N, C-alpha and C positions, 0 to 999 in steps of 0.2 A: 752752439751760441745763438743768442738771441739778436735779433736784427736791429739796427738803429731805427727808432721812430722818427719819421719826418716831423718837422714842425707842423706842415700842413695835412698830416693825417689825422683822422679822427677813430676812436675805438667805438665799435658797435658789439655790444651783447645781449644774447638772448637765452634762453633755456629750451631746451629741446630734448625730445625723448631720446633714449639711447639707440634704440633701433632706428628712427630717423637720421641721427648722426650717422650710424653705420653705414646707411644707405648713401648718405651724401658723401662720406668718405671713398666709399666703394666708386662713385661716380667721379669723383676729384682723381682718383688713381687711375681710372679706366681712361680720364681725359690727360693723363700725365702731367697734372698741375697740384700744387698744393690745396690744402683745404680752404685758406684763408682766399687764395685768388680764384678757386671755383665758385666759392659763396657769393664774394663780390662780384663776379662776371655774371653769373646767373641773377643776382639782384639786380643790376644794372640793366640787363635784358629785360626783364620783368618790369622795373621802373619805366624804361623808354617805352614799352608796348603799352603800358597802362597810361602814360602821358599822352602818347600818340592819339589813344582811343578817346581820352577825354577832350582833347582840342582839337581835333578833326571833324568835321561834318561831313558824313559820307550820305549823299543823295542817290536816289536810284535814277536812272535815265529818265523816266518820266519826269520826276520830280526836278530834275535839272532841266529839262526843256520848259517846264512850267515857270521856274524862277527866271530863265532867259528870257521868256515871253512877257513876264511882268515887268522885268527889267526894261525890256525894248519897249514896252506900251503900258505903261503904268496905269491903273484904274483912276478915274477922276476922284478926287477926294470927296466923299459925302460930307453932309452937314457936321456929324459927330466927329470924324476926322478934323475938320476945319475948327471945331470948337476946342477941341484937344490941343491943336497947334496954337491956338491964340491963348490958351491957358499957359503954356510954356513960359519959363523965364526969357526974355529978350536974347540973354546971351547963349542960351541953349540952342537957337536956329541960326546955322551958318548957311 
């Protein structure tokens, strides 16, 4: 018997080689969950990891120390930087 589809659920379809599907089905069975739950779970783990890598900046210890030093003691603006700041729209500088 088919499960009722929630109004909040979406359907995702994709083609896959038979050997790949068999391997995923085996993994789902070994995990003790159905194929849909397994694919959804693994896709969400991969999505979260991908988003995390894209949104987080990882600095080395050396680079983190340099950044802190620049924030604590910013360099004096040179003429080029002053000119660039003057060319910005007035509402861009706060």
